[in-house]
N, C-alpha and C positions, 0 to 999 in steps of 0.2 A: 305480588308485591315486590319480591326480590328482583324479578326481571325488570320491573319499572324503575326501581332505584338504580340498578346497574345501567340501564339505558340512559337515565338522567346524568349519572356520573360520567359516563363515556361522552355524552353530548357536550357537557360543559368542559370536560377535559379537552376535547377536540376543538371546541369553540375558542378556547385560549390558545390552542396550537395554531389556529389559522394565521395569526399575525406572524408568529415565529416561522411557520412554514413558508409564508410569502417572503419574508426577509431572507431566509435560507435559499429559497428558489431563485430570487433575484440575484443574490450574491453568487450563487453557483453559475447562473447564466452569464453574469458579467465576467467571471473568471474564465469561463469557456471562451467567450469572445476575446478576452485579453490573451489567452493562450494561443488562440488561432491567429490573431494579428501578430503577436510577438514571434510566434513559431513559424510564420509564413516563410521566413528565410531558410528554414530547415527542410522545406520541400524543394528538392532539386531533381534533376534527371537521374542522379546517382542514388538519391534517397527519396523516392516518390511518396513514401509514407511518413516523411518527417521524423519526428521524435520516436515514432514506433520502430523505425529502423534501428535505433539505438537500444530500445527496450528489448527487441527481439534479436539483437546481435549476439548469437550464441557461439561465436568463434572469433579469434583474433582478426581473421581476414574481414569478416563482416563489420567488426568494430572499426578497423582501419578505414574501410570503404566509407562508412558513415562519417567518421570524424574528418576524413580528408575533404569532404564536401562542405564542411561547416566552419564557421568562426566559433571557436570554443566558448567565447564569452556569451554568444547568443544561446548556445546549448545550455550553459550553466544558468543563465537567466530563466530560460524556459523551465528548467527543473526546479528552481527556487520558487517560481510562480506556482508550479504544480504543488509544492508543499502548502501553499495557501489554499489551493483548490481542494485538496484532500478532505479537510474537515467539512467543507460545504457539501460535497457530493455524498460523503458518508452519512452526514446528518439527514440530508434530503432523502436519500434512498432508504435509510433506516426508518425515518418518520413515515414516509409513504407506505412502506411495507407494514409498519405497525398499524397505521390507520386502516389499511385494507384488511389486515388480519382480524380486526375487530368487526368489520362489516360482513365478513363471510359467515354464512350459517353452516357451511360444510366444514367439518373438523379438519379434513385434509388441507384445505386452503387456508383455514384460520391458523393452524399450527405451522403450516409452511411459511406463511407470512411472518410469523413470530421468529422462526428460524432464520429467514432471510434478513430480517431486521438486525439480527445479531451478526449475520454473515457480512453485512455491509462494513462493520468495524474490522473484520478480518481482511476485507479488500483494502481498506485504508492502511492497515498495518503492513500488508504486502506492498502497497504502493510506496510507503515510506522506505521500506527495505530496498525496493527496486531503485528508488531515487538515490539513496545513499550508495548503492552499488554502482549506479551509473556515474555518479560524481567521482568515485574511486577509479572507474574505468577511464574517464576523461583525463584524470590526473596521471594515468599510466600505471596505477596500482591495481592490477587485475591478474587473474589466472584463468585458464580455461574453465575451471570449476566455478569461479565467481561469475563468469559470463553466462554459464548455464543456470546458475542460481538466479541471476537477474531475469533470464528468459522464463524460468518457472514462476517466479514471483509475478511477472507480467501476465503470463498465461492464466494462472489461477485467479489473479485479480480480475482480469477481463471476463473470465468464465462466471465468476460470482456476480459481477455487475450485469452481465447479459441475462443471467437467471433472474435477478431482481427486476430488471427492466421488463422482461417477459411476464413476470408475476404482476407487475403494475398494469401492464397493458391488458392482461387477461382479467384483472380485477376491476377495471374501469366500470363495467356495467353494474357492479354492486353498489356504486355510489348513487345510482338512479333508481334502485329498487327500494320499496318501502321495507322498513324493519318489521318483519312479521313475528319476531320473537316476543314482542310485548302484547300480542293478541290482536293487533289492529289489522 
């Protein structure tokens, strides 16, 4: 009886989440497109990775090289758009990790998904810190330590996001399996 009640609660909880998830996913996708279009000017021969060249500029030389190739107003706009993107990708990754964590019958993957759902918020916090540090760097307010801090924020953020994306990809098959925990 308890398993059936738990299944029904989860089912209705996630049914209500479908609309929210779709809205968040569409918002996230639209902001990705906007970032790509607006940030296209940041991809140059000198900066083939675009804004990533600034995120990973861990020395004054790399910072100067990136900034010399760009119009600073375009870089700032891209960073400000990223501030809008952060809540959408954090919520999307967190919700997907949570949904999959409930679907797994294996404790390792279930608990792993719950941990990754929380880790998405850490990635968002690191992204905010990274953006603030990049804005300071653009304004000329940086030190070698702040450039390294920006680098580490970006590295850890991307590592977390990659782990979450891998978890989601690995978890996709559980969406198509019957829930055997309720005896069916």
